[in-house]
ChimeraX commands (.cxc) that place a marker at each C-alpha (Angstrom):
marker #1 position 65.51,-76.48,129.27 radius 0.5
marker #1 position 67.10,-75.79,125.70 radius 0.5
marker #1 position 66.02,-72.43,124.08 radius 0.5
marker #1 position 65.15,-72.84,120.23 radius 0.5
marker #1 position 65.66,-70.22,117.76 radius 0.5
marker #1 position 63.04,-70.00,115.36 radius 0.5
marker #1 position 64.97,-71.54,112.42 radius 0.5
marker #1 position 65.85,-74.54,114.60 radius 0.5
marker #1 position 62.04,-75.55,114.32 radius 0.5
marker #1 position 62.74,-78.98,112.26 radius 0.5
marker #1 position 65.16,-79.51,115.09 radius 0.5
marker #1 position 63.16,-78.84,117.57 radius 0.5
marker #1 position 60.20,-80.73,116.83 radius 0.5
marker #1 position 62.59,-83.96,116.06 radius 0.5
marker #1 position 64.43,-83.65,119.92 radius 0.5
marker #1 position 61.00,-82.97,120.96 radius 0.5
marker #1 position 60.05,-86.50,119.96 radius 0.5
marker #1 position 63.28,-87.63,120.87 radius 0.5
marker #1 position 62.55,-86.72,124.45 radius 0.5
marker #1 position 59.26,-88.46,124.75 radius 0.5
marker #1 position 61.01,-91.52,122.99 radius 0.5
marker #1 position 63.14,-91.34,126.19 radius 0.5
marker #1 position 61.00,-90.99,128.79 radius 0.5
marker #1 position 58.86,-94.16,127.61 radius 0.5
marker #1 position 61.95,-96.00,127.35 radius 0.5
marker #1 position 62.80,-94.65,131.39 radius 0.5
marker #1 position 59.32,-95.89,132.29 radius 0.5
marker #1 position 59.96,-99.25,131.38 radius 0.5
marker #1 position 56.21,-99.86,130.25 radius 0.5
marker #1 position 56.68,-99.27,126.47 radius 0.5
marker #1 position 57.88,-102.20,123.95 radius 0.5
marker #1 position 61.62,-101.53,123.89 radius 0.5
marker #1 position 62.16,-98.54,121.68 radius 0.5
marker #1 position 66.17,-98.22,121.65 radius 0.5
marker #1 position 66.04,-98.94,117.97 radius 0.5
marker #1 position 63.79,-96.05,117.47 radius 0.5
marker #1 position 65.70,-93.58,119.70 radius 0.5
marker #1 position 69.10,-94.25,117.99 radius 0.5
marker #1 position 67.24,-93.71,114.53 radius 0.5
marker #1 position 65.63,-90.53,115.68 radius 0.5
marker #1 position 68.75,-89.72,116.99 radius 0.5
marker #1 position 70.70,-90.07,114.00 radius 0.5
marker #1 position 68.06,-87.91,112.23 radius 0.5
marker #1 position 68.18,-84.93,114.23 radius 0.5
marker #1 position 72.11,-84.89,114.80 radius 0.5
marker #1 position 71.67,-85.12,110.29 radius 0.5
marker #1 position 69.32,-82.06,110.60 radius 0.5
marker #1 position 70.72,-80.10,112.82 radius 0.5
marker #1 position 74.59,-80.51,110.88 radius 0.5
marker #1 position 72.91,-79.57,107.70 radius 0.5
marker #1 position 71.06,-76.52,109.00 radius 0.5
marker #1 position 74.38,-75.00,110.65 radius 0.5
marker #1 position 76.33,-75.90,107.53 radius 0.5
marker #1 position 74.22,-73.31,105.77 radius 0.5
marker #1 position 73.11,-70.58,107.92 radius 0.5
marker #1 position 72.15,-66.93,106.34 radius 0.5
marker #1 position 74.01,-63.82,107.52 radius 0.5
marker #1 position 70.73,-63.39,109.72 radius 0.5
marker #1 position 70.79,-66.34,111.36 radius 0.5
marker #1 position 73.96,-66.37,112.32 radius 0.5
marker #1 position 73.28,-63.14,113.85 radius 0.5
marker #1 position 70.47,-64.31,115.64 radius 0.5
marker #1 position 73.34,-67.50,116.84 radius 0.5
marker #1 position 75.47,-64.81,117.72 radius 0.5
marker #1 position 72.74,-62.99,120.03 radius 0.5
marker #1 position 71.47,-66.59,121.78 radius 0.5
marker #1 position 71.04,-65.49,125.20 radius 0.5
marker #1 position 72.86,-69.70,126.45 radius 0.5
marker #1 position 76.02,-68.44,124.62 radius 0.5
marker #1 position 78.73,-68.15,126.98 radius 0.5
marker #1 position 79.57,-64.64,128.34 radius 0.5
marker #1 position 83.07,-63.05,129.49 radius 0.5
marker #1 position 81.76,-64.09,133.07 radius 0.5
marker #1 position 81.77,-67.99,131.67 radius 0.5
marker #1 position 85.08,-67.63,129.94 radius 0.5
marker #1 position 86.78,-66.36,132.92 radius 0.5
marker #1 position 85.29,-69.52,134.96 radius 0.5
marker #1 position 86.63,-71.57,132.98 radius 0.5
marker #1 position 89.81,-70.49,130.19 radius 0.5
marker #1 position 91.50,-67.84,132.48 radius 0.5
marker #1 position 92.57,-68.49,136.72 radius 0.5
marker #1 position 93.10,-66.08,139.27 radius 0.5
marker #1 position 91.02,-63.32,137.78 radius 0.5
marker #1 position 91.25,-59.97,139.85 radius 0.5
marker #1 position 88.85,-57.33,138.22 radius 0.5
marker #1 position 89.78,-54.01,139.18 radius 0.5
marker #1 position 87.39,-51.02,138.89 radius 0.5
marker #1 position 86.48,-47.45,137.66 radius 0.5
marker #1 position 87.59,-45.26,135.54 radius 0.5
marker #1 position 89.71,-42.71,137.76 radius 0.5
marker #1 position 87.79,-40.03,136.63 radius 0.5
marker #1 position 83.74,-40.84,136.99 radius 0.5
marker #1 position 83.19,-43.88,137.96 radius 0.5
marker #1 position 82.69,-47.70,137.26 radius 0.5
marker #1 position 80.63,-49.33,134.31 radius 0.5
marker #1 position 79.98,-52.67,134.54 radius 0.5
marker #1 position 79.01,-53.53,131.00 radius 0.5
marker #1 position 83.24,-53.59,130.50 radius 0.5
marker #1 position 84.76,-55.92,132.79 radius 0.5
marker #1 position 88.91,-55.60,133.61 radius 0.5
marker #1 position 91.60,-56.69,135.40 radius 0.5
marker #1 position 94.23,-59.75,136.01 radius 0.5
marker #1 position 94.11,-63.30,135.46 radius 0.5
marker #1 position 96.71,-66.12,134.52 radius 0.5
marker #1 position 95.89,-67.91,131.22 radius 0.5
marker #1 position 97.57,-71.28,131.05 radius 0.5
marker #1 position 100.57,-70.60,133.26 radius 0.5
marker #1 position 101.20,-67.03,132.28 radius 0.5
marker #1 position 100.07,-63.47,133.81 radius 0.5
marker #1 position 98.02,-61.68,131.14 radius 0.5
marker #1 position 95.63,-58.23,131.32 radius 0.5
marker #1 position 92.13,-59.38,130.45 radius 0.5
marker #1 position 89.30,-57.31,129.52 radius 0.5
marker #1 position 85.83,-57.73,127.77 radius 0.5
marker #1 position 81.99,-56.76,127.65 radius 0.5
marker #1 position 79.68,-58.88,129.85 radius 0.5
marker #1 position 76.22,-58.81,128.64 radius 0.5
marker #1 position 74.53,-60.68,131.91 radius 0.5
marker #1 position 72.89,-64.12,131.62 radius 0.5
marker #1 position 69.63,-63.25,133.35 radius 0.5
marker #1 position 67.00,-60.21,133.64 radius 0.5
marker #1 position 69.07,-58.84,136.97 radius 0.5
marker #1 position 72.49,-59.31,135.88 radius 0.5
marker #1 position 71.47,-57.75,132.02 radius 0.5
marker #1 position 70.49,-54.97,133.70 radius 0.5
marker #1 position 73.95,-54.63,136.41 radius 0.5
marker #1 position 75.56,-54.77,133.19 radius 0.5
marker #1 position 73.58,-52.68,130.35 radius 0.5
marker #1 position 73.11,-55.62,128.11 radius 0.5
marker #1 position 77.10,-55.27,126.95 radius 0.5
marker #1 position 76.58,-51.69,126.09 radius 0.5
marker #1 position 79.15,-49.61,127.71 radius 0.5
marker #1 position 79.58,-46.02,128.96 radius 0.5
marker #1 position 82.83,-43.54,128.91 radius 0.5
marker #1 position 83.64,-45.05,131.83 radius 0.5
marker #1 position 84.01,-48.28,130.80 radius 0.5
marker #1 position 85.90,-47.33,128.03 radius 0.5
marker #1 position 88.05,-45.28,129.76 radius 0.5
marker #1 position 89.15,-47.75,132.29 radius 0.5
marker #1 position 89.66,-50.16,129.78 radius 0.5
marker #1 position 92.56,-47.95,128.50 radius 0.5
marker #1 position 93.55,-47.36,131.97 radius 0.5
marker #1 position 94.13,-51.33,132.23 radius 0.5
marker #1 position 95.89,-51.33,128.88 radius 0.5
marker #1 position 98.13,-48.41,130.35 radius 0.5
marker #1 position 98.66,-50.79,133.38 radius 0.5
marker #1 position 99.18,-53.99,131.31 radius 0.5
marker #1 position 101.67,-51.96,129.41 radius 0.5
marker #1 position 103.64,-50.87,132.33 radius 0.5
marker #1 position 104.35,-54.86,133.79 radius 0.5
marker #1 position 105.01,-56.34,130.36 radius 0.5
marker #1 position 101.76,-58.26,130.24 radius 0.5
marker #1 position 99.89,-59.10,126.80 radius 0.5
marker #1 position 96.52,-58.06,126.85 radius 0.5
marker #1 position 93.23,-60.20,125.63 radius 0.5
marker #1 position 90.45,-58.98,124.93 radius 0.5
marker #1 position 86.73,-60.68,124.63 radius 0.5
marker #1 position 84.69,-58.34,122.76 radius 0.5
marker #1 position 80.63,-59.07,123.09 radius 0.5
marker #1 position 78.69,-55.95,122.67 radius 0.5
marker #1 position 75.61,-54.29,120.10 radius 0.5
marker #1 position 77.29,-51.16,120.28 radius 0.5
marker #1 position 78.54,-48.72,122.60 radius 0.5
marker #1 position 75.80,-47.08,124.63 radius 0.5
marker #1 position 73.70,-44.44,123.14 radius 0.5
marker #1 position 72.37,-42.49,125.98 radius 0.5
marker #1 position 72.42,-38.87,126.57 radius 0.5
marker #1 position 74.84,-39.00,129.76 radius 0.5
marker #1 position 76.99,-40.94,127.59 radius 0.5
marker #1 position 77.18,-38.48,125.21 radius 0.5
marker #1 position 77.39,-35.53,127.59 radius 0.5
marker #1 position 80.22,-37.41,129.24 radius 0.5
marker #1 position 82.37,-37.76,125.79 radius 0.5
marker #1 position 81.49,-41.11,124.67 radius 0.5
marker #1 position 83.21,-40.83,120.93 radius 0.5
marker #1 position 86.52,-39.57,122.96 radius 0.5
marker #1 position 85.97,-42.46,125.34 radius 0.5
marker #1 position 86.35,-44.59,122.77 radius 0.5
marker #1 position 88.67,-42.81,120.48 radius 0.5
marker #1 position 90.96,-43.43,123.15 radius 0.5
marker #1 position 90.73,-46.62,124.11 radius 0.5
marker #1 position 90.97,-47.55,120.61 radius 0.5
marker #1 position 94.63,-45.35,120.81 radius 0.5
marker #1 position 95.37,-47.14,123.94 radius 0.5
marker #1 position 95.18,-50.39,121.75 radius 0.5
marker #1 position 97.41,-49.04,118.97 radius 0.5
marker #1 position 99.82,-47.61,121.73 radius 0.5
marker #1 position 100.52,-50.85,123.38 radius 0.5
marker #1 position 103.98,-52.15,123.54 radius 0.5
marker #1 position 103.07,-55.44,124.52 radius 0.5
marker #1 position 100.94,-58.38,122.63 radius 0.5
marker #1 position 97.06,-58.11,122.60 radius 0.5
marker #1 position 94.68,-60.50,121.33 radius 0.5
marker #1 position 90.78,-59.51,120.75 radius 0.5
marker #1 position 88.39,-62.28,120.53 radius 0.5
marker #1 position 84.75,-61.63,119.07 radius 0.5
marker #1 position 82.85,-64.04,121.11 radius 0.5
marker #1 position 78.84,-63.02,119.95 radius 0.5
marker #1 position 78.58,-59.30,118.51 radius 0.5
marker #1 position 81.21,-57.20,117.68 radius 0.5
marker #1 position 79.33,-53.80,117.11 radius 0.5
marker #1 position 80.13,-50.38,115.96 radius 0.5
marker #1 position 82.86,-48.20,117.46 radius 0.5
marker #1 position 81.87,-50.42,120.61 radius 0.5
marker #1 position 83.93,-53.20,119.58 radius 0.5
marker #1 position 86.96,-51.56,117.87 radius 0.5
marker #1 position 87.84,-49.89,121.10 radius 0.5
marker #1 position 88.72,-53.26,122.35 radius 0.5
marker #1 position 89.73,-54.81,119.11 radius 0.5
marker #1 position 92.18,-53.11,117.45 radius 0.5
marker #1 position 94.72,-56.23,118.59 radius 0.5
marker #1 position 97.22,-57.53,116.76 radius 0.5
marker #1 position 95.42,-60.61,116.20 radius 0.5
marker #1 position 91.63,-60.57,116.01 radius 0.5
marker #1 position 89.94,-63.86,115.95 radius 0.5
marker #1 position 86.46,-64.64,115.83 radius 0.5
marker #1 position 83.97,-67.47,116.82 radius 0.5
marker #1 position 82.33,-69.08,114.09 radius 0.5
marker #1 position 78.76,-67.68,114.42 radius 0.5
marker #1 position 79.84,-64.55,115.79 radius 0.5
marker #1 position 79.33,-61.57,114.21 radius 0.5
marker #1 position 81.28,-58.14,113.56 radius 0.5
marker #1 position 80.35,-54.86,112.23 radius 0.5
marker #1 position 79.96,-50.99,111.70 radius 0.5
marker #1 position 76.09,-51.09,112.85 radius 0.5
marker #1 position 73.67,-53.56,113.84 radius 0.5
marker #1 position 71.48,-54.98,110.45 radius 0.5
marker #1 position 68.26,-53.06,112.53 radius 0.5
marker #1 position 70.57,-50.25,112.85 radius 0.5
marker #1 position 71.57,-50.25,109.01 radius 0.5
marker #1 position 68.43,-51.22,107.74 radius 0.5
marker #1 position 66.60,-48.16,109.81 radius 0.5
marker #1 position 69.08,-45.77,107.98 radius 0.5
marker #1 position 69.23,-47.36,104.89 radius 0.5
marker #1 position 65.41,-47.81,103.99 radius 0.5
marker #1 position 63.74,-46.31,107.09 radius 0.5
marker #1 position 62.55,-49.94,108.42 radius 0.5
marker #1 position 63.71,-52.32,110.47 radius 0.5
marker #1 position 62.12,-54.97,108.68 radius 0.5
marker #1 position 64.47,-55.28,106.44 radius 0.5
marker #1 position 67.30,-56.16,108.73 radius 0.5
marker #1 position 67.49,-59.41,107.14 radius 0.5
marker #1 position 68.88,-57.54,103.94 radius 0.5
marker #1 position 71.04,-55.30,105.88 radius 0.5
marker #1 position 72.55,-58.51,107.25 radius 0.5
marker #1 position 73.27,-60.09,103.97 radius 0.5
marker #1 position 74.91,-56.76,102.58 radius 0.5
marker #1 position 76.68,-55.51,104.99 radius 0.5
marker #1 position 79.51,-58.97,105.16 radius 0.5
marker #1 position 79.26,-59.25,108.67 radius 0.5
marker #1 position 80.00,-63.02,109.51 radius 0.5
marker #1 position 83.40,-64.19,110.32 radius 0.5
marker #1 position 83.47,-66.24,107.00 radius 0.5
marker #1 position 83.16,-62.92,104.72 radius 0.5
marker #1 position 85.58,-60.70,107.05 radius 0.5
marker #1 position 88.23,-63.63,106.94 radius 0.5
marker #1 position 88.13,-63.51,103.52 radius 0.5
marker #1 position 88.24,-59.34,103.38 radius 0.5
marker #1 position 91.38,-59.59,105.62 radius 0.5
marker #1 position 89.37,-58.20,108.84 radius 0.5
marker #1 position 89.80,-61.00,110.57 radius 0.5
marker #1 position 92.93,-63.58,111.52 radius 0.5
marker #1 position 91.66,-66.81,112.40 radius 0.5
marker #1 position 87.89,-68.29,112.66 radius 0.5
marker #1 position 87.49,-70.52,116.04 radius 0.5
marker #1 position 85.08,-73.37,115.34 radius 0.5
marker #1 position 81.96,-73.78,117.75 radius 0.5
marker #1 position 80.58,-77.06,118.28 radius 0.5
marker #1 position 78.12,-78.08,115.64 radius 0.5
marker #1 position 74.64,-76.11,116.22 radius 0.5
marker #1 position 76.49,-73.08,117.65 radius 0.5
marker #1 position 78.42,-72.32,121.09 radius 0.5
marker #1 position 75.24,-72.61,123.12 radius 0.5
marker #1 position 74.98,-76.18,122.48 radius 0.5
marker #1 position 78.51,-77.05,124.38 radius 0.5
marker #1 position 80.03,-73.86,125.89 radius 0.5
marker #1 position 82.90,-75.77,127.54 radius 0.5
marker #1 position 83.46,-77.35,123.95 radius 0.5
marker #1 position 83.66,-73.80,122.54 radius 0.5
marker #1 position 85.45,-72.06,125.88 radius 0.5
marker #1 position 88.48,-74.72,125.50 radius 0.5
marker #1 position 88.76,-74.25,121.41 radius 0.5
marker #1 position 88.77,-70.45,122.28 radius 0.5
marker #1 position 91.46,-70.88,124.62 radius 0.5
marker #1 position 93.65,-72.80,122.39 radius 0.5
marker #1 position 93.08,-70.12,119.27 radius 0.5
marker #1 position 94.55,-67.42,121.68 radius 0.5
marker #1 position 97.58,-69.64,123.40 radius 0.5
marker #1 position 98.23,-69.66,119.41 radius 0.5
marker #1 position 97.74,-66.22,118.67 radius 0.5
marker #1 position 99.96,-64.93,121.77 radius 0.5
marker #1 position 103.13,-67.96,120.69 radius 0.5
marker #1 position 102.82,-65.95,117.29 radius 0.5
marker #1 position 103.71,-62.41,118.64 radius 0.5
marker #1 position 106.27,-63.89,120.87 radius 0.5
marker #1 position 109.74,-62.32,120.30 radius 0.5
marker #1 position 108.41,-59.24,118.68 radius 0.5
marker #1 position 109.70,-55.72,120.66 radius 0.5
marker #1 position 107.52,-53.44,121.65 radius 0.5
marker #1 position 108.62,-51.11,118.67 radius 0.5
marker #1 position 107.76,-54.11,115.83 radius 0.5
marker #1 position 104.71,-54.80,117.74 radius 0.5
marker #1 position 103.24,-51.52,117.06 radius 0.5
marker #1 position 104.56,-51.36,114.12 radius 0.5
marker #1 position 103.08,-54.92,113.04 radius 0.5
marker #1 position 99.18,-54.02,114.65 radius 0.5
marker #1 position 99.51,-50.46,112.59 radius 0.5
marker #1 position 100.38,-52.11,109.18 radius 0.5
marker #1 position 97.46,-54.66,109.63 radius 0.5
marker #1 position 95.08,-52.34,109.88 radius 0.5
marker #1 position 96.45,-49.77,107.53 radius 0.5
marker #1 position 96.25,-52.57,105.28 radius 0.5
marker #1 position 92.48,-53.42,105.34 radius 0.5
marker #1 position 90.47,-52.79,102.43 radius 0.5
marker #1 position 93.98,-52.14,99.74 radius 0.5
marker #1 position 93.39,-55.74,97.79 radius 0.5
marker #1 position 89.44,-54.83,97.51 radius 0.5
marker link #1:1,2 radius 0.2
marker link #1:2,3 radius 0.2
marker link #1:3,4 radius 0.2
marker link #1:4,5 radius 0.2
marker link #1:5,6 radius 0.2
marker link #1:6,7 radius 0.2
marker link #1:7,8 radius 0.2
marker link #1:8,9 radius 0.2
marker link #1:9,10 radius 0.2
marker link #1:10,11 radius 0.2
marker link #1:11,12 radius 0.2
marker link #1:12,13 radius 0.2
marker link #1:13,14 radius 0.2
marker link #1:14,15 radius 0.2
marker link #1:15,16 radius 0.2
marker link #1:16,17 radius 0.2
marker link #1:17,18 radius 0.2
marker link #1:18,19 radius 0.2
marker link #1:19,20 radius 0.2
marker link #1:20,21 radius 0.2
marker link #1:21,22 radius 0.2
marker link #1:22,23 radius 0.2
marker link #1:23,24 radius 0.2
marker link #1:24,25 radius 0.2
marker link #1:25,26 radius 0.2
marker link #1:26,27 radius 0.2
marker link #1:27,28 radius 0.2
marker link #1:28,29 radius 0.2
marker link #1:29,30 radius 0.2
marker link #1:30,31 radius 0.2
marker link #1:31,32 radius 0.2
marker link #1:32,33 radius 0.2
marker link #1:33,34 radius 0.2
marker link #1:34,35 radius 0.2
marker link #1:35,36 radius 0.2
marker link #1:36,37 radius 0.2
marker link #1:37,38 radius 0.2
marker link #1:38,39 radius 0.2
marker link #1:39,40 radius 0.2
marker link #1:40,41 radius 0.2
marker link #1:41,42 radius 0.2
marker link #1:42,43 radius 0.2
marker link #1:43,44 radius 0.2
marker link #1:44,45 radius 0.2
marker link #1:45,46 radius 0.2
marker link #1:46,47 radius 0.2
marker link #1:47,48 radius 0.2
marker link #1:48,49 radius 0.2
marker link #1:49,50 radius 0.2
marker link #1:50,51 radius 0.2
marker link #1:51,52 radius 0.2
marker link #1:52,53 radius 0.2
marker link #1:53,54 radius 0.2
marker link #1:54,55 radius 0.2
marker link #1:55,56 radius 0.2
marker link #1:56,57 radius 0.2
marker link #1:57,58 radius 0.2
marker link #1:58,59 radius 0.2
marker link #1:59,60 radius 0.2
marker link #1:60,61 radius 0.2
marker link #1:61,62 radius 0.2
marker link #1:62,63 radius 0.2
marker link #1:63,64 radius 0.2
marker link #1:64,65 radius 0.2
marker link #1:65,66 radius 0.2
marker link #1:66,67 radius 0.2
marker link #1:67,68 radius 0.2
marker link #1:68,69 radius 0.2
marker link #1:69,70 radius 0.2
marker link #1:70,71 radius 0.2
marker link #1:71,72 radius 0.2
marker link #1:72,73 radius 0.2
marker link #1:73,74 radius 0.2
marker link #1:74,75 radius 0.2
marker link #1:75,76 radius 0.2
marker link #1:76,77 radius 0.2
marker link #1:77,78 radius 0.2
marker link #1:78,79 radius 0.2
marker link #1:79,80 radius 0.2
marker link #1:80,81 radius 0.2
marker link #1:81,82 radius 0.2
marker link #1:82,83 radius 0.2
marker link #1:83,84 radius 0.2
marker link #1:84,85 radius 0.2
marker link #1:85,86 radius 0.2
marker link #1:86,87 radius 0.2
marker link #1:87,88 radius 0.2
marker link #1:88,89 radius 0.2
marker link #1:89,90 radius 0.2
marker link #1:90,91 radius 0.2
marker link #1:91,92 radius 0.2
marker link #1:92,93 radius 0.2
marker link #1:93,94 radius 0.2
marker link #1:94,95 radius 0.2
marker link #1:95,96 radius 0.2
marker link #1:96,97 radius 0.2
marker link #1:97,98 radius 0.2
marker link #1:98,99 radius 0.2
marker link #1:99,100 radius 0.2
marker link #1:100,101 radius 0.2
marker link #1:101,102 radius 0.2
marker link #1:102,103 radius 0.2
marker link #1:103,104 radius 0.2
marker link #1:104,105 radius 0.2
marker link #1:105,106 radius 0.2
marker link #1:106,107 radius 0.2
marker link #1:107,108 radius 0.2
marker link #1:108,109 radius 0.2
marker link #1:109,110 radius 0.2
marker link #1:110,111 radius 0.2
marker link #1:111,112 radius 0.2
marker link #1:112,113 radius 0.2
marker link #1:113,114 radius 0.2
marker link #1:114,115 radius 0.2
marker link #1:115,116 radius 0.2
marker link #1:116,117 radius 0.2
marker link #1:117,118 radius 0.2
marker link #1:118,119 radius 0.2
marker link #1:119,120 radius 0.2
marker link #1:120,121 radius 0.2
marker link #1:121,122 radius 0.2
marker link #1:122,123 radius 0.2
marker link #1:123,124 radius 0.2
marker link #1:124,125 radius 0.2
marker link #1:125,126 radius 0.2
marker link #1:126,127 radius 0.2
marker link #1:127,128 radius 0.2
marker link #1:128,129 radius 0.2
marker link #1:129,130 radius 0.2
marker link #1:130,131 radius 0.2
marker link #1:131,132 radius 0.2
marker link #1:132,133 radius 0.2
marker link #1:133,134 radius 0.2
marker link #1:134,135 radius 0.2
marker link #1:135,136 radius 0.2
marker link #1:136,137 radius 0.2
marker link #1:137,138 radius 0.2
marker link #1:138,139 radius 0.2
marker link #1:139,140 radius 0.2
marker link #1:140,141 radius 0.2
marker link #1:141,142 radius 0.2
marker link #1:142,143 radius 0.2
marker link #1:143,144 radius 0.2
marker link #1:144,145 radius 0.2
marker link #1:145,146 radius 0.2
marker link #1:146,147 radius 0.2
marker link #1:147,148 radius 0.2
marker link #1:148,149 radius 0.2
marker link #1:149,150 radius 0.2
marker link #1:150,151 radius 0.2
marker link #1:151,152 radius 0.2
marker link #1:152,153 radius 0.2
marker link #1:153,154 radius 0.2
marker link #1:154,155 radius 0.2
marker link #1:155,156 radius 0.2
marker link #1:156,157 radius 0.2
marker link #1:157,158 radius 0.2
marker link #1:158,159 radius 0.2
marker link #1:159,160 radius 0.2
marker link #1:160,161 radius 0.2
marker link #1:161,162 radius 0.2
marker link #1:162,163 radius 0.2
marker link #1:163,164 radius 0.2
marker link #1:164,165 radius 0.2
marker link #1:165,166 radius 0.2
marker link #1:166,167 radius 0.2
marker link #1:167,168 radius 0.2
marker link #1:168,169 radius 0.2
marker link #1:169,170 radius 0.2
marker link #1:170,171 radius 0.2
marker link #1:171,172 radius 0.2
marker link #1:172,173 radius 0.2
marker link #1:173,174 radius 0.2
marker link #1:174,175 radius 0.2
marker link #1:175,176 radius 0.2
marker link #1:176,177 radius 0.2
marker link #1:177,178 radius 0.2
marker link #1:178,179 radius 0.2
marker link #1:179,180 radius 0.2
marker link #1:180,181 radius 0.2
marker link #1:181,182 radius 0.2
marker link #1:182,183 radius 0.2
marker link #1:183,184 radius 0.2
marker link #1:184,185 radius 0.2
marker link #1:185,186 radius 0.2
marker link #1:186,187 radius 0.2
marker link #1:187,188 radius 0.2
marker link #1:188,189 radius 0.2
marker link #1:189,190 radius 0.2
marker link #1:190,191 radius 0.2
marker link #1:191,192 radius 0.2
marker link #1:192,193 radius 0.2
marker link #1:193,194 radius 0.2
marker link #1:194,195 radius 0.2
marker link #1:195,196 radius 0.2
marker link #1:196,197 radius 0.2
marker link #1:197,198 radius 0.2
marker link #1:198,199 radius 0.2
marker link #1:199,200 radius 0.2
marker link #1:200,201 radius 0.2
marker link #1:201,202 radius 0.2
marker link #1:202,203 radius 0.2
marker link #1:203,204 radius 0.2
marker link #1:204,205 radius 0.2
marker link #1:205,206 radius 0.2
marker link #1:206,207 radius 0.2
marker link #1:207,208 radius 0.2
marker link #1:208,209 radius 0.2
marker link #1:209,210 radius 0.2
marker link #1:210,211 radius 0.2
marker link #1:211,212 radius 0.2
marker link #1:212,213 radius 0.2
marker link #1:213,214 radius 0.2
marker link #1:214,215 radius 0.2
marker link #1:215,216 radius 0.2
marker link #1:216,217 radius 0.2
marker link #1:217,218 radius 0.2
marker link #1:218,219 radius 0.2
marker link #1:219,220 radius 0.2
marker link #1:220,221 radius 0.2
marker link #1:221,222 radius 0.2
marker link #1:222,223 radius 0.2
marker link #1:223,224 radius 0.2
marker link #1:224,225 radius 0.2
marker link #1:225,226 radius 0.2
marker link #1:226,227 radius 0.2
marker link #1:227,228 radius 0.2
marker link #1:228,229 radius 0.2
marker link #1:229,230 radius 0.2
marker link #1:230,231 radius 0.2
marker link #1:231,232 radius 0.2
marker link #1:232,233 radius 0.2
marker link #1:233,234 radius 0.2
marker link #1:234,235 radius 0.2
marker link #1:235,236 radius 0.2
marker link #1:236,237 radius 0.2
marker link #1:237,238 radius 0.2
marker link #1:238,239 radius 0.2
marker link #1:239,240 radius 0.2
marker link #1:240,241 radius 0.2
marker link #1:241,242 radius 0.2
marker link #1:242,243 radius 0.2
marker link #1:243,244 radius 0.2
marker link #1:244,245 radius 0.2
marker link #1:245,246 radius 0.2
marker link #1:246,247 radius 0.2
marker link #1:247,248 radius 0.2
marker link #1:248,249 radius 0.2
marker link #1:249,250 radius 0.2
marker link #1:250,251 radius 0.2
marker link #1:251,252 radius 0.2
marker link #1:252,253 radius 0.2
marker link #1:253,254 radius 0.2
marker link #1:254,255 radius 0.2
marker link #1:255,256 radius 0.2
marker link #1:256,257 radius 0.2
marker link #1:257,258 radius 0.2
marker link #1:258,259 radius 0.2
marker link #1:259,260 radius 0.2
marker link #1:260,261 radius 0.2
marker link #1:261,262 radius 0.2
marker link #1:262,263 radius 0.2
marker link #1:263,264 radius 0.2
marker link #1:264,265 radius 0.2
marker link #1:265,266 radius 0.2
marker link #1:266,267 radius 0.2
marker link #1:267,268 radius 0.2
marker link #1:268,269 radius 0.2
marker link #1:269,270 radius 0.2
marker link #1:270,271 radius 0.2
marker link #1:271,272 radius 0.2
marker link #1:272,273 radius 0.2
marker link #1:273,274 radius 0.2
marker link #1:274,275 radius 0.2
marker link #1:275,276 radius 0.2
marker link #1:276,277 radius 0.2
marker link #1:277,278 radius 0.2
marker link #1:278,279 radius 0.2
marker link #1:279,280 radius 0.2
marker link #1:280,281 radius 0.2
marker link #1:281,282 radius 0.2
marker link #1:282,283 radius 0.2
marker link #1:283,284 radius 0.2
marker link #1:284,285 radius 0.2
marker link #1:285,286 radius 0.2
marker link #1:286,287 radius 0.2
marker link #1:287,288 radius 0.2
marker link #1:288,289 radius 0.2
marker link #1:289,290 radius 0.2
marker link #1:290,291 radius 0.2
marker link #1:291,292 radius 0.2
marker link #1:292,293 radius 0.2
marker link #1:293,294 radius 0.2
marker link #1:294,295 radius 0.2
marker link #1:295,296 radius 0.2
marker link #1:296,297 radius 0.2
marker link #1:297,298 radius 0.2
marker link #1:298,299 radius 0.2
marker link #1:299,300 radius 0.2
marker link #1:300,301 radius 0.2
marker link #1:301,302 radius 0.2
marker link #1:302,303 radius 0.2
marker link #1:303,304 radius 0.2
marker link #1:304,305 radius 0.2
marker link #1:305,306 radius 0.2
marker link #1:306,307 radius 0.2
marker link #1:307,308 radius 0.2
marker link #1:308,309 radius 0.2
marker link #1:309,310 radius 0.2
marker link #1:310,311 radius 0.2
marker link #1:311,312 radius 0.2
marker link #1:312,313 radius 0.2
marker link #1:313,314 radius 0.2
marker link #1:314,315 radius 0.2
marker link #1:315,316 radius 0.2
marker link #1:316,317 radius 0.2
view
């Protein structure tokens, strides 16, 4: 059953009527209503196009968090082949919020790392809703160092509200682990490409997204803090999250204009959750194009280009 967001109510009502008509038509006891079905399909489609052409930043935030949006494990199944996960940071333990290992991407061996939010109550708890602890970021750094040693490109799929802020995580050095993962990204002598597939929140995202090419799905968000967190700090009122989302410039369109991301990957009308396969195929094409643009660069050139890319952010504002 399709899950609708609050602002999608007009479309939900039209599609509910459409399902009723289809059910009547299938029963065969009603007068031929194919013309009515066709007109209602067109009306629902037009309403969806108009709605998604004018989404506010807060509405995009809701789309980015949609429970049916494809997650890391969906990408590993469709876009990549022979994914072999590796576990543990060799210092404390395993963290299921960040998954990583080696895979094949369109015939090429790569290192694949990303956050997994989970798609059911059980898996969301298992993966801690994609909010990693220090051992997750230390695992990511370990995998990047392995990829560098074996000259494998690194692909990161980012989808997190932020790093886990629990007491245990802070005791084990959360900030230091994020910094080391970010440094590992910057130090790579191989190409790295990051794709924001849902939420890109705070240091929890940048720890994997300090890449030569940063891509972003059309209705994803990427910010230093969540809208709710910003509203809580600035106004002491989380009800102002919508205002915070607008002022923070968290959408792909805003970030492309600011030079923070390189490419916007289009989503099907209605968001990635309406056609996950088409979304993931488009993402795969964008990743392939990004890797091809980095071919021929040696380790020194890759490091220099990556460093200059991030130092240039904000200079022309």
